[in-house]
NUVORO-426761 format. One record per atom (N, C-alpha, C, O): atom name; x negated, y negated, z negated. Coordinates in Angstrom, 1 decimal. Layout:
# residues N
<pt><site>CA</site><c1>X</c1><c2>Y</c2><c3>Z</c3></pt>
...
//
This chain:
# residues 61
<pt><site>N</site><c1>-6.9</c1><c2>10.4</c2><c3>11.9</c3></pt>
<pt><site>CA</site><c1>-6.2</c1><c2>9.4</c2><c3>11.1</c3></pt>
<pt><site>C</site><c1>-5.0</c1><c2>9.9</c2><c3>10.4</c3></pt>
<pt><site>O</site><c1>-4.8</c1><c2>9.6</c2><c3>9.2</c3></pt>
<pt><site>N</site><c1>-4.3</c1><c2>10.8</c2><c3>11.0</c3></pt>
<pt><site>CA</site><c1>-3.1</c1><c2>11.3</c2><c3>10.3</c3></pt>
<pt><site>C</site><c1>-3.5</c1><c2>12.2</c2><c3>9.1</c3></pt>
<pt><site>O</site><c1>-2.8</c1><c2>12.2</c2><c3>8.1</c3></pt>
<pt><site>N</site><c1>-4.6</c1><c2>12.9</c2><c3>9.3</c3></pt>
<pt><site>CA</site><c1>-5.1</c1><c2>13.7</c2><c3>8.2</c3></pt>
<pt><site>C</site><c1>-5.5</c1><c2>12.9</c2><c3>7.0</c3></pt>
<pt><site>O</site><c1>-5.2</c1><c2>13.2</c2><c3>5.8</c3></pt>
<pt><site>N</site><c1>-6.1</c1><c2>11.8</c2><c3>7.2</c3></pt>
<pt><site>CA</site><c1>-6.5</c1><c2>10.9</c2><c3>6.1</c3></pt>
<pt><site>C</site><c1>-5.3</c1><c2>10.2</c2><c3>5.5</c3></pt>
<pt><site>O</site><c1>-5.2</c1><c2>10.1</c2><c3>4.3</c3></pt>
<pt><site>N</site><c1>-4.3</c1><c2>9.8</c2><c3>6.3</c3></pt>
<pt><site>CA</site><c1>-3.1</c1><c2>9.3</c2><c3>5.7</c3></pt>
<pt><site>C</site><c1>-2.4</c1><c2>10.3</c2><c3>4.9</c3></pt>
<pt><site>O</site><c1>-1.9</c1><c2>10.0</c2><c3>3.8</c3></pt>
<pt><site>N</site><c1>-2.3</c1><c2>11.5</c2><c3>5.3</c3></pt>
<pt><site>CA</site><c1>-1.6</c1><c2>12.6</c2><c3>4.6</c3></pt>
<pt><site>C</site><c1>-2.4</c1><c2>12.8</c2><c3>3.3</c3></pt>
<pt><site>O</site><c1>-1.7</c1><c2>13.1</c2><c3>2.2</c3></pt>
<pt><site>N</site><c1>-3.7</c1><c2>12.8</c2><c3>3.3</c3></pt>
<pt><site>CA</site><c1>-4.5</c1><c2>13.0</c2><c3>2.1</c3></pt>
<pt><site>C</site><c1>-4.2</c1><c2>11.9</c2><c3>1.1</c3></pt>
<pt><site>O</site><c1>-4.1</c1><c2>12.2</c2><c3>-0.1</c3></pt>
<pt><site>N</site><c1>-4.1</c1><c2>10.6</c2><c3>1.5</c3></pt>
<pt><site>CA</site><c1>-3.8</c1><c2>9.5</c2><c3>0.6</c3></pt>
<pt><site>C</site><c1>-2.5</c1><c2>9.7</c2><c3>0.0</c3></pt>
<pt><site>O</site><c1>-2.3</c1><c2>9.5</c2><c3>-1.2</c3></pt>
<pt><site>N</site><c1>-1.5</c1><c2>10.1</c2><c3>0.7</c3></pt>
<pt><site>CA</site><c1>-0.1</c1><c2>10.3</c2><c3>0.2</c3></pt>
<pt><site>C</site><c1>-0.1</c1><c2>11.4</c2><c3>-0.8</c3></pt>
<pt><site>O</site><c1>0.5</c1><c2>11.3</c2><c3>-1.9</c3></pt>
<pt><site>N</site><c1>-0.8</c1><c2>12.5</c2><c3>-0.5</c3></pt>
<pt><site>CA</site><c1>-0.9</c1><c2>13.7</c2><c3>-1.4</c3></pt>
<pt><site>C</site><c1>-1.6</c1><c2>13.3</c2><c3>-2.7</c3></pt>
<pt><site>O</site><c1>-1.1</c1><c2>13.6</c2><c3>-3.8</c3></pt>
<pt><site>N</site><c1>-2.7</c1><c2>12.6</c2><c3>-2.6</c3></pt>
<pt><site>CA</site><c1>-3.5</c1><c2>12.3</c2><c3>-3.8</c3></pt>
<pt><site>C</site><c1>-2.9</c1><c2>11.3</c2><c3>-4.7</c3></pt>
<pt><site>O</site><c1>-3.0</c1><c2>11.3</c2><c3>-5.9</c3></pt>
<pt><site>N</site><c1>-2.2</c1><c2>10.3</c2><c3>-4.1</c3></pt>
<pt><site>CA</site><c1>-1.6</c1><c2>9.2</c2><c3>-4.9</c3></pt>
<pt><site>C</site><c1>-0.1</c1><c2>9.5</c2><c3>-5.2</c3></pt>
<pt><site>O</site><c1>0.5</c1><c2>8.6</c2><c3>-5.9</c3></pt>
<pt><site>N</site><c1>0.5</c1><c2>10.6</c2><c3>-4.8</c3></pt>
<pt><site>CA</site><c1>1.9</c1><c2>10.9</c2><c3>-5.0</c3></pt>
<pt><site>C</site><c1>2.8</c1><c2>9.8</c2><c3>-4.6</c3></pt>
<pt><site>O</site><c1>3.7</c1><c2>9.4</c2><c3>-5.3</c3></pt>
<pt><site>N</site><c1>2.6</c1><c2>9.3</c2><c3>-3.4</c3></pt>
<pt><site>CA</site><c1>3.4</c1><c2>8.2</c2><c3>-2.8</c3></pt>
<pt><site>C</site><c1>3.2</c1><c2>6.8</c2><c3>-3.3</c3></pt>
<pt><site>O</site><c1>3.9</c1><c2>5.9</c2><c3>-2.9</c3></pt>
<pt><site>N</site><c1>2.3</c1><c2>6.7</c2><c3>-4.3</c3></pt>
<pt><site>CA</site><c1>2.1</c1><c2>5.3</c2><c3>-4.9</c3></pt>
<pt><site>C</site><c1>1.4</c1><c2>4.4</c2><c3>-3.8</c3></pt>
<pt><site>O</site><c1>1.6</c1><c2>3.2</c2><c3>-3.9</c3></pt>
<pt><site>N</site><c1>0.7</c1><c2>4.9</c2><c3>-2.9</c3></pt>
<pt><site>CA</site><c1>0.0</c1><c2>4.1</c2><c3>-1.9</c3></pt>
<pt><site>C</site><c1>1.0</c1><c2>3.6</c2><c3>-0.9</c3></pt>
<pt><site>O</site><c1>0.8</c1><c2>2.5</c2><c3>-0.3</c3></pt>
<pt><site>N</site><c1>2.1</c1><c2>4.2</c2><c3>-0.6</c3></pt>
<pt><site>CA</site><c1>3.1</c1><c2>3.8</c2><c3>0.4</c3></pt>
<pt><site>C</site><c1>4.4</c1><c2>3.3</c2><c3>-0.1</c3></pt>
<pt><site>O</site><c1>5.1</c1><c2>2.6</c2><c3>0.5</c3></pt>
<pt><site>N</site><c1>4.8</c1><c2>3.8</c2><c3>-1.3</c3></pt>
<pt><site>CA</site><c1>6.2</c1><c2>3.5</c2><c3>-1.8</c3></pt>
<pt><site>C</site><c1>6.3</c1><c2>2.8</c2><c3>-3.1</c3></pt>
<pt><site>O</site><c1>7.2</c1><c2>2.0</c2><c3>-3.3</c3></pt>
<pt><site>N</site><c1>5.4</c1><c2>3.0</c2><c3>-4.0</c3></pt>
<pt><site>CA</site><c1>5.6</c1><c2>2.5</c2><c3>-5.4</c3></pt>
<pt><site>C</site><c1>4.4</c1><c2>1.6</c2><c3>-5.8</c3></pt>
<pt><site>O</site><c1>3.5</c1><c2>2.1</c2><c3>-6.4</c3></pt>
<pt><site>N</site><c1>4.5</c1><c2>0.4</c2><c3>-5.4</c3></pt>
<pt><site>CA</site><c1>3.4</c1><c2>-0.6</c2><c3>-5.8</c3></pt>
<pt><site>C</site><c1>3.8</c1><c2>-1.1</c2><c3>-7.2</c3></pt>
<pt><site>O</site><c1>4.8</c1><c2>-1.8</c2><c3>-7.3</c3></pt>
<pt><site>N</site><c1>2.9</c1><c2>-1.0</c2><c3>-8.1</c3></pt>
<pt><site>CA</site><c1>3.1</c1><c2>-1.5</c2><c3>-9.5</c3></pt>
<pt><site>C</site><c1>3.2</c1><c2>-3.0</c2><c3>-9.5</c3></pt>
<pt><site>O</site><c1>2.5</c1><c2>-3.7</c2><c3>-8.7</c3></pt>
<pt><site>N</site><c1>4.1</c1><c2>-3.6</c2><c3>-10.3</c3></pt>
<pt><site>CA</site><c1>4.2</c1><c2>-5.1</c2><c3>-10.3</c3></pt>
<pt><site>C</site><c1>3.0</c1><c2>-5.8</c2><c3>-10.8</c3></pt>
<pt><site>O</site><c1>2.8</c1><c2>-6.9</c2><c3>-10.4</c3></pt>
<pt><site>N</site><c1>2.2</c1><c2>-5.2</c2><c3>-11.7</c3></pt>
<pt><site>CA</site><c1>1.0</c1><c2>-5.9</c2><c3>-12.2</c3></pt>
<pt><site>C</site><c1>0.0</c1><c2>-6.2</c2><c3>-11.1</c3></pt>
<pt><site>O</site><c1>-0.8</c1><c2>-7.1</c2><c3>-11.3</c3></pt>
<pt><site>N</site><c1>0.1</c1><c2>-5.5</c2><c3>-10.0</c3></pt>
<pt><site>CA</site><c1>-0.9</c1><c2>-5.8</c2><c3>-8.9</c3></pt>
<pt><site>C</site><c1>-0.7</c1><c2>-7.2</c2><c3>-8.3</c3></pt>
<pt><site>O</site><c1>-1.6</c1><c2>-7.7</c2><c3>-7.6</c3></pt>
<pt><site>N</site><c1>0.5</c1><c2>-7.8</c2><c3>-8.5</c3></pt>
<pt><site>CA</site><c1>0.7</c1><c2>-9.1</c2><c3>-7.9</c3></pt>
<pt><site>C</site><c1>-0.1</c1><c2>-10.2</c2><c3>-8.7</c3></pt>
<pt><site>O</site><c1>-0.3</c1><c2>-11.3</c2><c3>-8.2</c3></pt>
<pt><site>N</site><c1>-0.6</c1><c2>-9.8</c2><c3>-9.9</c3></pt>
<pt><site>CA</site><c1>-1.4</c1><c2>-10.8</c2><c3>-10.7</c3></pt>
<pt><site>C</site><c1>-2.9</c1><c2>-10.6</c2><c3>-10.6</c3></pt>
<pt><site>O</site><c1>-3.7</c1><c2>-11.2</c2><c3>-11.3</c3></pt>
<pt><site>N</site><c1>-3.4</c1><c2>-9.7</c2><c3>-9.7</c3></pt>
<pt><site>CA</site><c1>-4.8</c1><c2>-9.4</c2><c3>-9.5</c3></pt>
<pt><site>C</site><c1>-5.3</c1><c2>-10.0</c2><c3>-8.2</c3></pt>
<pt><site>O</site><c1>-4.7</c1><c2>-9.8</c2><c3>-7.2</c3></pt>
<pt><site>N</site><c1>-6.4</c1><c2>-10.7</c2><c3>-8.3</c3></pt>
<pt><site>CA</site><c1>-7.0</c1><c2>-11.3</c2><c3>-7.1</c3></pt>
<pt><site>C</site><c1>-6.4</c1><c2>-12.7</c2><c3>-6.9</c3></pt>
<pt><site>O</site><c1>-6.2</c1><c2>-13.5</c2><c3>-7.9</c3></pt>
<pt><site>N</site><c1>-6.1</c1><c2>-13.1</c2><c3>-5.7</c3></pt>
<pt><site>CA</site><c1>-5.5</c1><c2>-14.4</c2><c3>-5.4</c3></pt>
<pt><site>C</site><c1>-4.1</c1><c2>-14.5</c2><c3>-6.1</c3></pt>
<pt><site>O</site><c1>-3.5</c1><c2>-13.4</c2><c3>-6.4</c3></pt>
<pt><site>N</site><c1>-3.6</c1><c2>-15.7</c2><c3>-6.4</c3></pt>
<pt><site>CA</site><c1>-2.3</c1><c2>-15.8</c2><c3>-6.8</c3></pt>
<pt><site>C</site><c1>-1.3</c1><c2>-15.2</c2><c3>-5.8</c3></pt>
<pt><site>O</site><c1>-1.6</c1><c2>-15.3</c2><c3>-4.6</c3></pt>
<pt><site>N</site><c1>-0.3</c1><c2>-14.6</c2><c3>-6.2</c3></pt>
<pt><site>CA</site><c1>0.6</c1><c2>-13.9</c2><c3>-5.3</c3></pt>
<pt><site>C</site><c1>1.3</c1><c2>-14.9</c2><c3>-4.4</c3></pt>
<pt><site>O</site><c1>1.8</c1><c2>-16.0</c2><c3>-4.9</c3></pt>
<pt><site>N</site><c1>1.4</c1><c2>-14.6</c2><c3>-3.2</c3></pt>
<pt><site>CA</site><c1>2.1</c1><c2>-15.4</c2><c3>-2.2</c3></pt>
<pt><site>C</site><c1>2.4</c1><c2>-14.5</c2><c3>-1.0</c3></pt>
<pt><site>O</site><c1>1.9</c1><c2>-13.3</c2><c3>-1.0</c3></pt>
<pt><site>N</site><c1>3.0</c1><c2>-14.9</c2><c3>0.0</c3></pt>
<pt><site>CA</site><c1>3.3</c1><c2>-14.0</c2><c3>1.2</c3></pt>
<pt><site>C</site><c1>1.9</c1><c2>-13.6</c2><c3>1.8</c3></pt>
<pt><site>O</site><c1>0.9</c1><c2>-14.3</c2><c3>1.5</c3></pt>
<pt><site>N</site><c1>1.9</c1><c2>-12.5</c2><c3>2.5</c3></pt>
<pt><site>CA</site><c1>0.7</c1><c2>-12.0</c2><c3>3.0</c3></pt>
<pt><site>C</site><c1>-0.1</c1><c2>-13.0</c2><c3>3.9</c3></pt>
<pt><site>O</site><c1>-1.4</c1><c2>-13.0</c2><c3>3.8</c3></pt>
<pt><site>N</site><c1>0.5</c1><c2>-13.8</c2><c3>4.7</c3></pt>
<pt><site>CA</site><c1>-0.2</c1><c2>-14.7</c2><c3>5.5</c3></pt>
<pt><site>C</site><c1>-0.9</c1><c2>-15.8</c2><c3>4.7</c3></pt>
<pt><site>O</site><c1>-2.0</c1><c2>-16.3</c2><c3>5.1</c3></pt>
<pt><site>N</site><c1>-0.4</c1><c2>-16.1</c2><c3>3.5</c3></pt>
<pt><site>CA</site><c1>-1.0</c1><c2>-17.1</c2><c3>2.6</c3></pt>
<pt><site>C</site><c1>-2.1</c1><c2>-16.5</c2><c3>1.7</c3></pt>
<pt><site>O</site><c1>-3.1</c1><c2>-17.2</c2><c3>1.4</c3></pt>
<pt><site>N</site><c1>-1.8</c1><c2>-15.4</c2><c3>1.1</c3></pt>
<pt><site>CA</site><c1>-2.7</c1><c2>-14.8</c2><c3>0.1</c3></pt>
<pt><site>C</site><c1>-3.0</c1><c2>-13.3</c2><c3>0.5</c3></pt>
<pt><site>O</site><c1>-2.5</c1><c2>-12.4</c2><c3>-0.1</c3></pt>
<pt><site>N</site><c1>-3.8</c1><c2>-13.1</c2><c3>1.6</c3></pt>
<pt><site>CA</site><c1>-4.0</c1><c2>-11.7</c2><c3>2.1</c3></pt>
<pt><site>C</site><c1>-4.9</c1><c2>-10.9</c2><c3>1.1</c3></pt>
<pt><site>O</site><c1>-4.8</c1><c2>-9.7</c2><c3>1.2</c3></pt>
<pt><site>N</site><c1>-5.6</c1><c2>-11.5</c2><c3>0.2</c3></pt>
<pt><site>CA</site><c1>-6.5</c1><c2>-10.8</c2><c3>-0.6</c3></pt>
<pt><site>C</site><c1>-6.0</c1><c2>-10.5</c2><c3>-2.0</c3></pt>
<pt><site>O</site><c1>-6.7</c1><c2>-10.1</c2><c3>-2.9</c3></pt>
<pt><site>N</site><c1>-4.7</c1><c2>-10.8</c2><c3>-2.2</c3></pt>
<pt><site>CA</site><c1>-4.1</c1><c2>-10.4</c2><c3>-3.5</c3></pt>
<pt><site>C</site><c1>-3.9</c1><c2>-8.9</c2><c3>-3.5</c3></pt>
<pt><site>O</site><c1>-3.6</c1><c2>-8.3</c2><c3>-2.4</c3></pt>
<pt><site>N</site><c1>-4.2</c1><c2>-8.3</c2><c3>-4.6</c3></pt>
<pt><site>CA</site><c1>-4.2</c1><c2>-6.8</c2><c3>-4.7</c3></pt>
<pt><site>C</site><c1>-2.8</c1><c2>-6.2</c2><c3>-4.2</c3></pt>
<pt><site>O</site><c1>-2.8</c1><c2>-5.2</c2><c3>-3.5</c3></pt>
<pt><site>N</site><c1>-1.7</c1><c2>-6.8</c2><c3>-4.6</c3></pt>
<pt><site>CA</site><c1>-0.4</c1><c2>-6.4</c2><c3>-4.1</c3></pt>
<pt><site>C</site><c1>-0.3</c1><c2>-6.4</c2><c3>-2.6</c3></pt>
<pt><site>O</site><c1>0.1</c1><c2>-5.4</c2><c3>-2.0</c3></pt>
<pt><site>N</site><c1>-0.7</c1><c2>-7.5</c2><c3>-2.0</c3></pt>
<pt><site>CA</site><c1>-0.6</c1><c2>-7.6</c2><c3>-0.5</c3></pt>
<pt><site>C</site><c1>-1.5</c1><c2>-6.6</c2><c3>0.2</c3></pt>
<pt><site>O</site><c1>-1.2</c1><c2>-6.0</c2><c3>1.2</c3></pt>
<pt><site>N</site><c1>-2.7</c1><c2>-6.4</c2><c3>-0.4</c3></pt>
<pt><site>CA</site><c1>-3.7</c1><c2>-5.4</c2><c3>0.2</c3></pt>
<pt><site>C</site><c1>-3.1</c1><c2>-4.0</c2><c3>0.1</c3></pt>
<pt><site>O</site><c1>-3.2</c1><c2>-3.3</c2><c3>1.0</c3></pt>
<pt><site>N</site><c1>-2.6</c1><c2>-3.7</c2><c3>-1.1</c3></pt>
<pt><site>CA</site><c1>-1.9</c1><c2>-2.4</c2><c3>-1.3</c3></pt>
<pt><site>C</site><c1>-0.8</c1><c2>-2.2</c2><c3>-0.3</c3></pt>
<pt><site>O</site><c1>-0.6</c1><c2>-1.1</c2><c3>0.3</c3></pt>
<pt><site>N</site><c1>0.0</c1><c2>-3.2</c2><c3>-0.1</c3></pt>
<pt><site>CA</site><c1>1.2</c1><c2>-3.2</c2><c3>0.8</c3></pt>
<pt><site>C</site><c1>0.7</c1><c2>-2.9</c2><c3>2.2</c3></pt>
<pt><site>O</site><c1>1.3</c1><c2>-2.1</c2><c3>2.9</c3></pt>
<pt><site>N</site><c1>-0.4</c1><c2>-3.6</c2><c3>2.6</c3></pt>
<pt><site>CA</site><c1>-0.9</c1><c2>-3.4</c2><c3>4.0</c3></pt>
<pt><site>C</site><c1>-1.4</c1><c2>-1.9</c2><c3>4.2</c3></pt>
<pt><site>O</site><c1>-1.2</c1><c2>-1.3</c2><c3>5.2</c3></pt>
<pt><site>N</site><c1>-2.1</c1><c2>-1.4</c2><c3>3.1</c3></pt>
<pt><site>CA</site><c1>-2.5</c1><c2>0.0</c2><c3>3.2</c3></pt>
<pt><site>C</site><c1>-1.3</c1><c2>0.9</c2><c3>3.3</c3></pt>
<pt><site>O</site><c1>-1.4</c1><c2>1.9</c2><c3>4.1</c3></pt>
<pt><site>N</site><c1>-0.3</c1><c2>0.6</c2><c3>2.5</c3></pt>
<pt><site>CA</site><c1>0.9</c1><c2>1.5</c2><c3>2.6</c3></pt>
<pt><site>C</site><c1>1.6</c1><c2>1.4</c2><c3>4.0</c3></pt>
<pt><site>O</site><c1>2.1</c1><c2>2.4</c2><c3>4.5</c3></pt>
<pt><site>N</site><c1>1.5</c1><c2>0.2</c2><c3>4.6</c3></pt>
<pt><site>CA</site><c1>2.1</c1><c2>0.1</c2><c3>6.0</c3></pt>
<pt><site>C</site><c1>1.3</c1><c2>0.9</c2><c3>7.0</c3></pt>
<pt><site>O</site><c1>1.8</c1><c2>1.6</c2><c3>7.8</c3></pt>
<pt><site>N</site><c1>0.0</c1><c2>0.9</c2><c3>6.8</c3></pt>
<pt><site>CA</site><c1>-0.9</c1><c2>1.7</c2><c3>7.7</c3></pt>
<pt><site>C</site><c1>-0.6</c1><c2>3.2</c2><c3>7.5</c3></pt>
<pt><site>O</site><c1>-0.5</c1><c2>4.0</c2><c3>8.4</c3></pt>
<pt><site>N</site><c1>-0.5</c1><c2>3.6</c2><c3>6.2</c3></pt>
<pt><site>CA</site><c1>-0.2</c1><c2>5.0</c2><c3>5.9</c3></pt>
<pt><site>C</site><c1>1.1</c1><c2>5.5</c2><c3>6.5</c3></pt>
<pt><site>O</site><c1>1.2</c1><c2>6.5</c2><c3>7.1</c3></pt>
<pt><site>N</site><c1>2.2</c1><c2>4.7</c2><c3>6.3</c3></pt>
<pt><site>CA</site><c1>3.5</c1><c2>5.1</c2><c3>6.9</c3></pt>
<pt><site>C</site><c1>3.5</c1><c2>5.1</c2><c3>8.4</c3></pt>
<pt><site>O</site><c1>4.3</c1><c2>5.8</c2><c3>9.0</c3></pt>
<pt><site>N</site><c1>2.7</c1><c2>4.3</c2><c3>9.0</c3></pt>
<pt><site>CA</site><c1>2.6</c1><c2>4.3</c2><c3>10.5</c3></pt>
<pt><site>C</site><c1>1.9</c1><c2>5.6</c2><c3>11.0</c3></pt>
<pt><site>O</site><c1>2.2</c1><c2>6.1</c2><c3>12.0</c3></pt>
<pt><site>N</site><c1>1.0</c1><c2>6.1</c2><c3>10.2</c3></pt>
<pt><site>CA</site><c1>0.2</c1><c2>7.2</c2><c3>10.6</c3></pt>
<pt><site>C</site><c1>0.7</c1><c2>8.6</c2><c3>10.1</c3></pt>
<pt><site>O</site><c1>0.5</c1><c2>9.6</c2><c3>10.7</c3></pt>
<pt><site>N</site><c1>1.4</c1><c2>8.5</c2><c3>9.0</c3></pt>
<pt><site>CA</site><c1>2.0</c1><c2>9.8</c2><c3>8.4</c3></pt>
<pt><site>C</site><c1>3.2</c1><c2>9.4</c2><c3>7.5</c3></pt>
<pt><site>O</site><c1>3.0</c1><c2>9.0</c2><c3>6.4</c3></pt>
<pt><site>N</site><c1>4.4</c1><c2>9.4</c2><c3>8.0</c3></pt>
<pt><site>CA</site><c1>5.5</c1><c2>9.0</c2><c3>7.3</c3></pt>
<pt><site>C</site><c1>6.1</c1><c2>10.2</c2><c3>6.4</c3></pt>
<pt><site>O</site><c1>6.6</c1><c2>11.1</c2><c3>7.0</c3></pt>
<pt><site>N</site><c1>5.9</c1><c2>10.1</c2><c3>5.1</c3></pt>
<pt><site>CA</site><c1>6.4</c1><c2>11.2</c2><c3>4.3</c3></pt>
<pt><site>C</site><c1>7.9</c1><c2>11.2</c2><c3>4.2</c3></pt>
<pt><site>O</site><c1>8.5</c1><c2>10.2</c2><c3>4.4</c3></pt>
<pt><site>N</site><c1>8.5</c1><c2>12.4</c2><c3>4.0</c3></pt>
<pt><site>CA</site><c1>9.9</c1><c2>12.5</c2><c3>4.1</c3></pt>
<pt><site>C</site><c1>10.6</c1><c2>11.8</c2><c3>3.0</c3></pt>
<pt><site>O</site><c1>11.7</c1><c2>11.3</c2><c3>3.2</c3></pt>
<pt><site>N</site><c1>10.1</c1><c2>11.6</c2><c3>1.8</c3></pt>
<pt><site>CA</site><c1>10.8</c1><c2>11.0</c2><c3>0.7</c3></pt>
<pt><site>C</site><c1>10.3</c1><c2>9.6</c2><c3>0.5</c3></pt>
<pt><site>O</site><c1>10.5</c1><c2>9.1</c2><c3>-0.7</c3></pt>
<pt><site>N</site><c1>9.7</c1><c2>8.9</c2><c3>1.4</c3></pt>
<pt><site>CA</site><c1>9.2</c1><c2>7.6</c2><c3>1.3</c3></pt>
<pt><site>C</site><c1>10.4</c1><c2>6.6</c2><c3>1.6</c3></pt>
<pt><site>O</site><c1>10.2</c1><c2>5.4</c2><c3>1.5</c3></pt>
//
């Protein structure tokens, strides 16, 4: 798992864990808190970032 998390961080240049673009809040469900709109792209991206940082915390995140 740690190797996959490190690969995601390397390939996306920290966008997967640190820099979520604002436009992602308008894709999928209307944006709301994660419990209310879990399938909004922003919330999905945020959860992926949480998983990555739990498994491989980059130094500059």
